[in-house]
C-alpha positions in Angstrom: 104.2 100.8 76.2 107.1 100.7 78.7 107.4 98.6 81.9 105.6 100.0 84.9 108.0 101.9 87.3 108.5 101.1 90.0 107.5 97.4 89.7 106.8 95.9 92.3 105.2 99.1 93.7 103.4 100.4 96.8 101.4 102.6 96.7 101.9 104.3 93.3 103.4 103.2 89.9 103.8 105.1 86.7 102.7 103.8 83.3 104.6 105.3 80.4 103.9 105.1 76.7 104.7 106.8 73.3 102.0 107.7 70.7 103.4 108.1 67.2 100.3 110.1 66.2 97.0 111.3 67.6 95.0 108.3 68.7 92.0 107.3 70.7 93.7 105.6 73.7 92.4 103.3 76.4 94.4 102.1 79.3 92.7 99.6 81.6 94.0 97.8 84.7 92.9 94.1 85.2 93.3 91.6 88.0 95.0 88.3 87.3 91.6 86.7 86.5 91.0 89.3 83.7 88.4 91.3 85.6 88.5 95.1 84.9 89.8 96.9 88.0 90.2 100.5 86.8 89.9 102.5 83.6 92.7 105.0 83.5 92.3 106.6 80.1 89.5 106.5 77.5 90.0 109.5 75.3 91.8 110.9 72.2 95.3 112.0 72.9 97.9 113.9 70.8 101.0 112.0 69.7 104.1 112.1 71.9 105.5 110.7 75.2 102.9 110.2 77.9 102.6 108.9 81.4 99.9 108.2 84.0 99.9 107.2 87.6 98.0 104.3 89.1 97.5 104.5 92.9 96.4 100.9 93.4 92.7 101.7 93.7 89.8 100.4 91.7 87.1 102.5 89.8 85.3 102.9 93.2 88.3 104.3 95.0 88.9 101.2 97.1 92.5 100.0 97.6 93.4 96.8 95.8 95.1 93.8 97.6 98.6 92.6 97.0 98.9 90.7 93.8 99.7 90.7 90.1 97.8 93.1 87.9 97.8 93.6 84.1 97.7 96.9 82.3 96.6 97.1 78.8 96.8 99.9 76.3 94.9 100.2 73.0 95.8 103.1 70.7 94.5 102.7 67.1 95.5 99.2 66.0 98.2 98.9 68.7 97.3 96.6 71.6 99.8 95.6 74.3 99.4 94.1 77.8 102.1 93.9 80.6 102.2 92.8 84.2 102.9 94.6 87.4 102.9 93.6 91.1 101.3 95.5 94.0 103.0 94.8 97.3 101.6 96.0 100.6 
């Protein structure tokens, strides 16, 4: 899992990651209190370099407020969480 780019961002950031092999992948955005904001990926993916955009909205399509957000990836046994900042 690479750092979000750009970070801080407004209105879109890119989350990049490498998969060494085919894996079931979940990427979820959380607010700073640990509440789930958006599920970006929840599927099996082939190995290789990947990226996905987050447009600062929640699962209902509403824009999120300025603040610190966490993005977490789980792929097989690999779990990692990093921070990003949404500025408006």
